[in-house]
C-alpha positions in Angstrom: 0.1 -0.1 -0.2 1.1 3.5 -0.7 -0.8 5.7 1.4 0.6 8.1 4.2 2.3 6.2 6.9 1.8 7.6 10.7 3.3 6.3 14.1 0.4 5.4 16.9 1.9 5.3 20.4 -0.9 3.2 22.6 -0.7 1.0 25.6 3.1 1.0 25.8 3.7 0.1 22.1 4.3 1.7 18.8 1.8 0.4 16.0 2.3 1.3 12.3 -0.9 3.1 10.8 -1.5 4.1 7.3 -4.0 6.7 5.7 -4.9 4.9 2.5 -7.2 7.7 1.6 -7.1 11.0 3.3 -9.7 11.9 5.7 -12.6 14.1 4.5 -14.1 16.8 6.8 -17.5 16.0 7.7 -17.5 12.3 6.6 -16.9 9.0 8.6 -13.5 7.5 8.2 -13.3 3.8 7.0 -11.2 1.9 9.6 -9.8 -1.4 8.5 -8.7 -4.4 10.7 -6.6 -7.0 9.1 -6.6 -10.8 9.3 -4.9 -13.1 12.0 -1.7 -13.5 9.7 -1.9 -10.3 7.7 -0.9 -6.8 8.0 -1.9 -3.6 6.3 -0.3 -5.1 3.3 -2.9 -8.0 3.1 -5.7 -5.7 2.3 -4.2 -5.4 -1.4 -5.9 -1.8 -2.2 -9.3 -2.5 -0.7 -9.1 0.6 1.8 -7.8 2.8 -1.2 -10.5 1.5 -3.6 -13.5 1.7 -1.1 -12.4 5.1 0.3 -12.2 6.6 -3.2 -15.2 5.1 -4.3 -17.1 6.9 -1.4 -15.1 9.9 -1.2 -13.9 9.5 2.4 -11.0 8.8 4.3 -9.6 5.1 5.0 -7.4 4.2 7.5 -5.6 0.9 8.3 -3.0 -0.4 10.8 -0.8 -3.4 12.0 -1.9 -4.6 15.1 0.7 -5.2 17.9 3.2 -8.0 17.1 2.3 -7.9 13.2 3.8 -6.2 10.1 5.7 -2.9 11.0 4.2 -2.7 14.5 6.2 -3.6 17.9 6.5 -7.2 18.7 4.3 -8.9 20.9 5.0 -12.4 22.2 3.4 -14.5 23.3 -0.1 -13.2 22.6 -2.4 -13.1 25.8 -5.4 -15.7 25.6 -7.8 -12.8 25.5 -5.9 -11.0 22.8 -9.2 -10.7 20.6 -11.0 -9.1 23.2 -8.0 -6.6 24.3 -7.8 -5.4 20.6 -11.5 -4.7 20.6 -11.1 -2.8 23.7 -7.9 -1.1 22.6 -9.7 0.3 19.1 -11.1 3.7 21.1 -7.7 4.5 22.1 -6.3 4.0 18.8 -8.7 6.1 17.0 -8.5 9.0 19.7 -4.6 8.9 19.0 -5.2 9.1 15.3 -7.7 11.9 15.4 -10.7 9.6 14.1 -14.1 10.5 14.9 -17.1 9.1 13.1 -16.1 6.0 11.5 -17.0 2.6 10.0 -15.1 -0.7 11.1 -14.4 -3.3 8.3 -12.6 -6.2 9.4 -11.4 -9.6 7.8 -11.1 -12.9 9.7 -9.6 -11.9 13.2 -9.9 -8.2 12.2 -13.8 -9.0 11.6 -14.2 -10.8 15.0 -12.6 -7.7 16.5 -14.9 -5.5 14.7 -17.9 -7.3 15.9 -16.9 -7.3 19.4 -16.0 -3.7 19.2 -19.7 -3.0 17.6 -21.3 -5.0 20.4 -20.1 -2.1 22.6 -22.2 0.3 20.2 -19.6 3.3 20.8 -21.2 6.5 19.6 -18.7 7.3 16.9 -19.3 3.8 15.2 -22.0 4.1 12.3 -21.5 0.7 10.8 -19.8 -2.5 10.5 -18.6 -5.0 8.1 -17.2 -8.3 8.9 -15.6 -10.7 6.2 -15.1 -14.4 7.3 -15.2 -13.7 11.0 -15.1 -16.6 13.6 -17.6 -16.3 16.2 -16.8 -19.5 18.0 -14.7 -22.7 17.8 -14.4 -24.0 14.4 -12.9 -27.6 13.0 -11.8 -25.9 9.6 -10.0 -23.2 11.6 -8.3 -25.5 14.0 -6.8 -27.6 11.1 -4.9 -24.5 9.9 -4.0 -23.6 13.2 -2.0 -26.8 13.4 -0.5 -26.4 10.3 0.7 -23.1 10.9 2.0 -24.2 14.4 4.0 -26.8 12.4 5.5 -24.5 9.7 6.6 -22.2 12.6 8.3 -24.9 14.7 10.0 -26.3 11.3 10.7 -22.7 9.9 8.8 -23.5 6.9 6.7 -20.7 6.6 5.2 -19.5 3.2 7.2 -16.5 1.7 4.3 -14.1 2.2 4.8 -14.3 6.1 8.2 -12.9 5.8 7.1 -10.3 3.3 4.2 -9.1 5.5 6.1 -9.4 8.9 9.9 -9.5 8.4 11.9 -11.0 11.2 8.6 -11.5 13.2 7.0 -14.0 10.9 7.9 -16.9 12.9 6.7 -15.2 16.3 3.3 -14.1 14.6 2.8 -17.9 13.2 3.7 -19.5 16.6 2.0 -17.1 18.7 -1.0 -16.9 16.7 -1.8 -20.6 16.2 -0.8 -21.6 19.8 -3.1 -18.9 21.3 -6.1 -19.6 19.1 -5.9 -23.3 19.9 -5.9 -22.5 23.5 -9.0 -20.2 23.1 -10.9 -22.9 21.1 -10.1 -25.5 23.6 -11.5 -23.1 26.3 -14.9 -23.4 24.5 -14.7 -19.8 23.5 -18.0 -18.7 21.9 -19.1 -14.7 21.4 -22.2 -15.5 20.1 -24.4 -14.4 23.0 -22.2 -11.1 23.1 -23.1 -10.0 19.4 -26.9 -9.8 20.3 -25.8 -6.3 21.6 -25.0 -5.0 18.4 -27.3 -2.3 17.6 -25.8 -0.4 14.6 -25.9 -1.4 10.9 -23.9 -4.6 10.2 -23.0 -6.3 6.8 -21.4 -10.1 7.3 -20.0 -11.7 4.4 -18.7 -15.2 4.4 -17.4 -17.2 1.6 -19.4 -20.5 0.8 -16.1 -22.3 0.2 -14.0 -20.8 3.3 -11.4 -23.5 3.9 -10.9 -21.6 7.6 -14.5 -21.4 8.4 -17.8 -23.1 8.5 -21.0 -21.5 7.1 -22.2 -21.8 10.7 -20.1 -18.7 11.6 -22.5 -16.6 9.2 -25.5 -18.5 10.4 -24.8 -17.7 14.2 -23.9 -14.3 13.5 -27.3 -13.7 11.6 -29.1 -15.6 14.4 -27.6 -13.2 17.0 -28.0 -9.9 15.1 -31.5 -10.4 13.2 -31.1 -6.8 11.4 -27.6 -7.8 9.9 -27.3 -8.2 6.3 -25.7 -11.4 6.3 -24.6 -12.9 2.9 -23.0 -16.3 1.8 -20.9 -15.9 -1.1 -20.9 -18.8 -3.7 -17.6 -20.1 -4.8 -15.7 -17.6 -2.8 -13.0 -18.9 -0.2 -11.8 -17.1 3.0 -10.4 -13.8 1.1 -13.4 -12.3 -0.7 -11.5 -9.0 -1.4 -9.0 -11.2 -3.4 -11.2 -13.8 -4.7 -13.8 -11.4 -6.1 -12.6 -7.8 -5.7 -15.1 -6.1 -7.8 -18.0 -7.9 -6.3 -16.6 -7.6 -2.7 -16.0 -3.6 -3.3 -19.3 -3.4 -4.8 -21.1 -5.0 -1.9 -19.2 -3.0 0.9 -19.6 0.1 -1.0 -23.3 -0.1 -1.4 -23.8 -1.2 1.9 -21.6 1.8 3.5 -23.1 4.4 1.3 -26.3 3.6 2.6 -25.5 2.9 6.2 -23.5 6.3 6.3 -25.5 8.4 3.9 -22.9 8.9 1.6 
């Protein structure tokens, strides 16, 4: 990505942030939350495209432990909940007021937990491929990345996204999620508190998450626009960028009155 880089000091750490499109006075900012093994780079242009399409600012950042942000090892077992709780401070330090949250995979889960708190400045939420309870498909990949980290056989994109932190990211992420799942993690009851507009997308061929993830989001949040996308895997914005862009832009245009 080629936006304007910023440094965010929060909770004793330095985070890397990027204005993918510049903020626009009087319009909400789109805040993008990356996936569990990704970073700002893994959005592959989605924040810029949606920001330009809607004529508003778009902002993404690397969570602690990821990308160009400070290291974090190990991950605390409640790291997902902590990230949702930290988001208001990240937004405050970054000068972001009214906003929409758009998250993919782990980022989608963080966005949903954040939305359940119904912060005044949050105007809409989009989740892509989010997990909200234990998942056998995800568990298989957690074991796979744990092996990659232990054997130092990580795919090259991990180093591209995280540099020298790649092995730490894979090892900490996989071990912590396996502990979380083993503890019977399930945030579906929490999601029933979401009051604002919500678009939830899930690929019909997602190899990392069963369709019940989307079904349970829809049950918990009856007013949500929940869509199962045929022939799409875990990365809708990579598998079908045009269709994903159109769905997100249309939803946000209506929800944000843009």
